[in-house]
C-alpha positions as CSV (number, residue, x, y, z in Angstrom):
1,X,104.2,100.8,118.2
2,X,106.9,101.8,120.3
3,X,108.7,98.4,120.1
4,X,110.1,99.6,116.9
5,X,112.0,102.4,118.6
6,X,115.5,101.4,119.0
7,X,118.5,102.8,121.2
8,X,120.4,105.1,119.0
9,X,123.2,106.2,121.3
10,X,126.6,104.9,121.5
11,X,126.7,102.8,118.4
12,X,129.6,102.4,115.8
13,X,128.5,103.6,113.3
14,X,126.4,106.2,114.8
15,X,122.8,106.5,114.1
16,X,121.8,108.0,110.5
17,X,119.6,110.7,109.9
18,X,117.0,108.3,108.6
19,X,117.2,106.0,111.9
20,X,116.4,109.3,114.2
21,X,113.6,110.2,111.8
22,X,112.1,106.7,112.0
23,X,112.2,106.8,115.7
24,X,110.7,110.3,115.8
25,X,108.0,109.1,113.6
26,X,107.2,106.1,115.9
27,X,107.2,108.4,118.9
28,X,104.7,110.7,117.2
29,X,102.4,107.9,116.0
30,X,102.4,106.5,119.6
31,X,101.5,109.8,121.2
32,X,98.9,110.8,118.5
33,X,97.4,107.3,118.2
34,X,97.6,107.7,114.4
35,X,99.5,105.5,112.0
36,X,98.4,107.8,109.3
37,X,97.1,111.1,110.2
38,X,93.8,112.5,108.3
39,X,94.4,115.3,105.8
40,X,93.3,117.9,108.5
41,X,96.0,116.7,110.7
42,X,98.8,116.0,108.4
43,X,100.8,119.2,108.7
44,X,100.6,119.1,112.4
45,X,101.8,115.6,112.5
46,X,104.4,116.3,110.0
47,X,105.5,119.3,112.0
48,X,105.8,117.3,115.2
49,X,107.9,114.6,113.5
50,X,110.3,117.2,112.3
51,X,110.4,118.8,115.7
52,X,111.0,115.5,117.6
53,X,113.6,114.4,115.0
54,X,115.6,117.8,115.6
55,X,115.2,117.4,119.4
56,X,116.5,113.9,119.2
57,X,119.6,115.1,117.1
58,X,120.4,117.6,119.8
59,X,120.2,114.9,122.6
60,X,122.1,112.3,120.8
61,X,125.0,115.2,119.9
62,X,125.0,116.2,123.4
63,X,125.1,112.9,125.4
64,X,128.5,111.7,126.6
65,X,129.9,108.2,127.7
66,X,133.0,106.5,128.9
67,X,131.7,103.2,127.6
68,X,133.1,101.9,124.2
69,X,130.5,102.1,121.2
70,X,128.4,99.1,120.8
71,X,128.7,96.9,117.5
72,X,125.4,97.3,115.7
73,X,125.7,93.6,114.3
74,X,126.5,92.3,117.8
75,X,123.6,93.9,119.3
76,X,121.3,92.7,116.4
77,X,122.6,89.1,116.9
78,X,121.8,89.4,120.6
79,X,118.1,90.7,119.8
80,X,117.6,88.0,117.4
81,X,118.8,85.2,120.0
82,X,116.5,86.8,122.5
83,X,113.7,86.7,120.0
84,X,114.2,83.1,119.1
85,X,114.4,82.0,122.8
86,X,111.2,84.0,123.5
87,X,109.1,82.8,120.6
88,X,110.3,79.3,120.4
89,X,107.6,76.7,120.1
């Protein structure tokens, strides 16, 4: 599950709200062990996703770096190349 959580800091363009929420959702899924919670746990699950999303926003907004922003397309191409090498038959 956590393999889907991507680095969101220091990219150009910056991470979107949807990307941050998707990471929060993956994190809560991993912690809880649920990909889809039962009705009784649905409210707690949704609240946790909202709270983790808010904390992630604050974290990303407060981080600083001197490194130049990374290009999303270049990083995606590098990841595809690593995957092709890893899973080549």
